[in-house]
C-alpha positions as CSV (number, residue, x, y, z in Angstrom):
1,V,64.6,-29.3,17.3
2,P,66.5,-32.1,19.0
3,Q,65.1,-35.1,19.5
4,S,65.1,-35.5,22.8
5,A,62.3,-32.5,22.5
6,W,59.9,-35.1,21.4
7,V,57.7,-38.2,23.7
8,P,55.8,-40.8,21.7
9,L,52.4,-41.2,23.3
10,G,51.0,-43.9,25.8
11,G,54.4,-45.0,27.0
12,G,55.6,-45.5,23.4
13,K,59.5,-46.0,23.0
14,A,61.7,-43.9,22.1
15,G,62.2,-43.4,18.7
16,D,58.3,-44.5,17.6
17,A,56.8,-42.8,14.2
18,V,53.4,-40.6,16.4
19,C,55.0,-37.8,19.0
20,K,54.5,-34.9,20.9
21,R,56.5,-32.0,21.7
22,T,54.7,-29.9,24.3
23,L,55.5,-26.1,23.4
24,E,53.6,-23.7,25.8
25,A,52.1,-25.9,29.0
26,G,49.2,-25.7,29.8
27,S,47.0,-25.0,33.4
28,G,45.3,-27.1,35.8
29,E,44.5,-31.4,36.2
30,V,44.8,-34.1,34.0
31,A,42.6,-34.1,31.6
32,Q,40.5,-37.3,32.1
33,K,38.3,-39.8,30.2
34,G,35.1,-37.1,29.5
35,A,36.7,-34.0,29.6
36,E,36.1,-31.7,27.0
37,V,39.7,-30.6,25.5
38,E,40.7,-27.9,23.6
39,V,44.2,-28.2,21.3
40,E,46.0,-25.8,18.9
41,Y,48.6,-27.5,16.6
42,V,50.5,-27.3,13.7
43,G,50.9,-31.4,12.3
44,T,54.8,-31.6,10.3
45,L,56.9,-34.5,9.1
46,A,59.7,-35.4,10.3
47,E,62.6,-37.9,9.9
48,K,62.3,-40.6,11.2
49,D,65.2,-43.0,12.0
50,W,63.4,-47.3,11.1
51,T,65.1,-48.8,13.6
52,V,65.2,-53.4,13.1
53,D,61.7,-53.7,15.1
54,D,60.5,-50.3,13.4
55,V,61.5,-52.0,10.2
56,L,59.5,-55.5,11.7
57,E,56.5,-53.7,12.8
58,C,55.2,-51.8,10.4
59,W,56.9,-52.9,7.0
60,L,57.8,-56.6,7.2
61,D,54.7,-57.4,9.4
62,A,52.0,-54.8,8.8
63,L,52.8,-54.1,5.2
64,Q,54.3,-56.8,4.0
65,G,52.8,-59.9,6.0
66,M,56.1,-61.5,5.4
67,D,56.6,-61.9,9.3
68,M,57.6,-65.6,8.5
69,Y,61.5,-63.6,7.5
70,A,61.6,-61.1,10.7
71,E,64.7,-63.2,11.9
72,A,66.4,-63.3,8.9
73,F,65.7,-58.8,9.5
74,V,66.9,-59.1,12.7
75,K,69.8,-61.5,12.1
76,N,70.7,-59.0,9.2
77,N,70.5,-55.8,11.4
78,I,67.9,-54.6,8.4
79,D,67.1,-51.5,9.8
80,G,65.9,-48.8,7.4
81,R,69.5,-47.2,6.2
82,K,70.1,-50.8,4.9
83,L,65.8,-51.0,3.6
84,L,66.1,-47.9,1.7
85,S,69.6,-49.1,-0.3
86,D,70.2,-49.5,-3.4
87,A,71.5,-53.2,-2.1
88,F,68.4,-54.6,-1.5
89,N,67.1,-55.9,-4.1
90,E,65.6,-59.2,-5.3
91,E,68.8,-60.9,-5.5
92,F,69.7,-59.7,-1.1
93,V,66.6,-60.4,-0.4
94,T,67.2,-64.0,-1.7
95,Q,70.5,-64.4,-1.3
96,T,71.7,-62.9,1.7
97,L,68.2,-63.0,3.6
98,G,67.1,-65.8,3.1
99,V,64.4,-66.0,1.8
100,P,63.8,-69.3,-0.6
101,N,59.8,-68.4,-2.4
102,K,61.0,-66.8,-5.7
103,L,57.6,-64.5,-5.6
104,H,58.3,-63.2,-1.9
105,S,61.4,-62.0,-2.4
106,K,60.4,-60.3,-5.5
107,K,57.3,-58.5,-3.6
108,L,60.3,-57.2,-0.9
109,A,62.9,-56.2,-3.5
110,S,59.6,-54.6,-5.2
111,A,58.2,-52.7,-1.7
112,A,61.5,-51.4,-1.0
113,K,61.6,-49.5,-4.4
114,K,58.6,-48.3,-4.1
115,L,59.6,-47.7,-0.5
116,Q,62.7,-45.8,-1.8
117,A,60.6,-43.5,-4.3
118,H,57.9,-42.9,-1.5
119,S,61.2,-41.8,0.6
120,A,63.4,-39.7,-0.9
121,V,59.7,-37.5,-2.2
122,Q,59.4,-37.5,1.4
123,R,62.8,-36.2,2.9
124,E,62.0,-32.8,0.3
125,S,59.5,-32.9,2.4
126,E,60.7,-33.0,6.0
127,G,59.8,-29.8,7.6
128,S,57.2,-29.1,6.3
129,V,53.5,-28.3,7.3
130,F,50.2,-30.8,6.8
131,D,48.1,-29.2,9.0
132,T,47.2,-27.2,11.4
133,S,44.7,-24.9,13.8
134,E,46.1,-22.2,13.3
135,G,44.3,-19.7,11.0
136,K,41.3,-21.6,12.3
137,D,39.1,-22.8,15.8
138,P,41.4,-25.1,18.5
139,L,40.1,-28.8,17.7
140,K,38.0,-28.9,20.5
141,F,36.6,-32.9,21.6
142,T,35.6,-35.1,24.8
143,L,38.3,-37.8,25.8
144,G,37.5,-41.2,25.5
145,Q,35.1,-41.0,22.9
146,G,36.7,-42.3,20.3
147,K,35.6,-39.7,18.0
148,V,39.4,-38.6,17.2
149,I,41.7,-40.6,16.0
150,K,43.5,-42.8,19.1
151,G,47.2,-40.2,18.7
152,W,44.8,-37.2,19.8
153,E,43.2,-39.3,23.0
154,I,46.4,-39.8,24.2
155,G,48.2,-37.1,23.9
C-alpha cells in the first residue's frame, strides 16, 4: 500500500504511528459525538520509519523519561535507523551524545538494544493481521462515550 494512502488520525502529521486508510467510503453525513457507528476493520502491523521527532516523543521522553538529552538527539539526528543500529551503544551515548551520567548511558544503550531485538521480530511480522472484524459482527459503539480506544473515536 503506498504510504500516501495512509492518513494520520486526529489531524496529526504524515508518518504518525496511528494512521487510517479508507478502503470503502461510507455514505451519508459524517458521524458526530453521540452517534451510533458501525465499523468493519482489519488491523495489520506496518513498517514505520521513525523520524527524530518520533524518537524524542515516543522513545526518549515517553519510555525512557530522559528528555533532558533531546538536544543531543536532535543535534546528532538520531532517528529510528540510527537508534536501531549496532553503533548505538554505551560508548556512542557517552562520547557522541555527551551523556555524562554512566547509569543514563547504560540505560539508553540497553533500551536501544531491546528495541533492536523487538524491531527485528516485528520486521518479520510486517503485514500480519493482529485483529480483524472479518467473520464477526462489525464493531458498534457510540461516539464520544470513551468506551473504545481513542483511535476509534478519532477515526
